[in-house]
N, C-alpha and C positions, 0 to 999 in steps of 0.2 A: 296452540301453540308449545311447543317446550319450549322452556328458559334456561337459557346456561347461565350458571352461577359461577364467576371465580374470585376465589382466596387470593389476595395479593399480600405477600408474607406472610407465609405459610412456616409458624414458629409454634409454639404450644398449644396456646390459643385458635388458631388459625387451623392447625391441626386437628382441634376439638372441634372443630365444628365442619372440616371438613370429613371425620368419621363420622358425626352426628349427622348430617346430610343423605348421607350413605345407608346408612340404618332405616333414614326418615323415607326411606325410598327412591329418592336421587339416585338416576346411573352414573357411575364414572363418567360415562363419554360427555356424558352436560356438564359437566365441573369439569372446571381450571385451577390451576394451581403459580403460582411465582414462588421462588427462591431468588435468593442471592449466590447461592453454592451450589457447581452440580451434584456432588455427592448428596444433600438435600432434595435436591429434585431426584436425582434418580433412586433415594430411599423411599418418596411419596409416589412413583411412578412404582415402584416394586409390591408396596404395600395396600396401596388402595388403588391400581387399575388407572389413575389419572392421569391426563396430560399436562403435560408441563411448558410452560409459554413465557415469554418478554410479558414488562409490564404492556407494552406498547399494544403489544397481540390479546390479549386479555382485552384491555381498553374498547378492541374495534369488536371483538367475537360476544363477548361474555351482554348477557342483559342488565344482570344483579354484579355491583363489585363490591368483594367485602373488604375495606382494605384496614389490615390487622399489622399495623409497623409500628413502630415508637414513635409519640407525638415528637420526638427530634428528626424523625426522616416525613414528617407527614409534607414539608414545603417542598421537598426535591421531591417526593414522588406526585402531587398532583401536578407539578410544572412538565414530568414528564406524560402525563395523563393528559391532559387538557389538551392538547391538539387532536386526538382519537377518541373524545367521548362525546357523543351527540346527545340534544336535550331530554332524548325516551330512553336513559341509561337509570339505573337508581345505583346509586350509592350510598354505604352504608360503611359507617366510621366507626370503629373501635378503637378507638387512642385517647389518652383520658385529657381531661381539659382542653381539646381543641373544638371550637362550639360548628352547628354549623354554618355559620353565614362565610366562615374562612372557606369552607367549599364552594359554594353558592358563588364568592368571590372571583375564586380562583378559576371556577370549570365555565360549563355553556350555560348561558343564561336561561333559566327556568330547568335546569338540570333539579330531580329528586334526592335528595340528600336525609338520612334518618341516622341519627346518633345512639348510640350503645356503647352502658358502660357495663358489663359482664365482668364476674371476677371467676377469680381461678378455678373452683370447682365445679365452671364446666368441664374441666378434666376428668372430672367422674360422673357427669351426667346430672349435676345436683347445683348446677350455678343458678345465677340469678341476673339476668340483664334487663338491665333499666333501658328503656328505649324511649327515645322523642324525635317528633317528626323536624327537620325545614321545614322551611317559610312554604316550599313545591311539594313536599310528599301530599300523599291522599291515604287514603283508609285505604285502598288498596296494597298502596308501599308498603303500611307499615304492616300488614296480615302478612304480603311476601315475607317481613323483614321476622314477624312472628315464627313464619311455618321455619325460618333457619337455624331460629335460636332453642326454641319451644322443645326439640330432642333432646338438648345439652343443659335441659334445666329448667325453668320459670321464667315469664317474663310478666313484663310490667311496664303498661306508659306510664310519663311523666312528663308535663311540660317540660324545655328545655329550661328553662328557670329554675328547675331543681335538680337539673342533673348534677350539682355542685356537692349537695346534701345527700345524694344518694351514692356520691362517689362515696363519700365519707363512713355514710352505714354501712354501703354494700358493695361498691370496689374494693374497698379498704377492710370492710368487715373481718373476712375471715383471718387479718394479720393478730387481730387483738383475740381472739379467740385460742391461736397460737401461742399468743404471747400468755393467753391465761391458764393455759392447760402447761406450758413452760414452768411458772410460778406454781401451780399446786403439786407437781411433779417435784418438784424443788421442794416443796414444805412437804410432803409425804416421804422424799428423803430424811428430811430435819427429823419426821417423827418417827423412823428405823425402821422405814419400808427398802427392799434395794428398786434402781431404778426402775425396772423394767416393770415390775410389778404396781409400780405406784403412777406409770406411763398407762400399763392396764385398767388399770380401776377409773383413771379421769377420765381416760377416751371414751370410756363405755358409758359411763355417767355422762358425757357430754354427747353421745349418739344419744340415748335413752332419755335426756332431758328434751334434743334435739325433736326427735318424734313425737314425745308426749304435747308438744307446744305446738307441731304442726298438725297431729290428729284430733287434738282432743277438743280444740276450739275454744281454750280455759285461758281466760286473762292469765299472764305469767304469774303474778300477786297472788293469785289463787291456790297453782301450783308450790308456789313459794312456802304457800302457810298450811298446805298439808305434809309438809317435811317439816315442818316446825314448831312441834312440842311445845310446850310451858316448861321454862327454868331447864331443856335440854341444852345439847349438845348444837344445836343450828341457829338457835338464836342467841348462844352464848360468840358465836362466829359472825354473827351479820351484824353485832353489836359492834366487835372493832372491824369491821368492814368498814360501818359508818363513821367510827372514831377515827381512821384512817384516810376517810373522806375519798374512798371509792366510788362513789356515785358523783360526786363534783371532779373530779378528776376524770371519770369516762365523760360527760358533759364538756369539759374543756377538751376534749381527746378529739373530740368529735366535729368540735366547734375551729379546732387547730386543720385537720383535716380537710373541713370544707374550704374556712382561707386559703389553705396551699391552691386548693383544685379554682376559688376563683382566681388565684395568681396566676396558675400556670392560663386561663383560657384570657387573660389580659391581655397575656404574652403575645398568643397568637392572633387578636383583633385588627 
């Protein structure tokens, strides 16, 4: 039997998932989307050939619903969906900080909920989506979720108790790298390079380093040591990073992100 999938809240992340599913073989007729604005709905219909419906219509017609709205909009959406959702549906939530228990309490008894924390590189098919099962989700539900998120990057299953840590590392992770690239670009300007050249040098260094980490299987310490010759330029730079407490600052920053994720989750409990 063909499964129907609905994306509710088709912003950037929702559209990335929609595009990935179509590339992975879903037919537009088996996909539904909802939006707040008719102009956006028309844009998605023209671009992907998918039907646009109301949230209530999506709840009735789809087998799997992907809730891609902002966390602050989730309560109102659940209230709208609850009268129309039967226990045989799968609900996938991509809202940061909202535990599966919130959905299970507000929706039909026994409904399967899977929580996913994607990050923004899903927009370029290089995302990391961290997946956790709610209390009623089965292996089949997790496999179905992975089939949706795999086309836009990689997926990783973790217990829901680890979602806050995963949010700190992966969900927020791209921002840390952008911050580092911004700082290194400014350093390049300080050293006398034009901004465009400094930016291109740093971006390519970041891409190359990431590919080596991914493909070599080597520990990052070993890869770093391969660049760090005795009494050379790199070791002098690393000494300054250590003197300025960069490692400790990163640990503190990720703990702060984890703690904020916990605060957001407690606000929805």
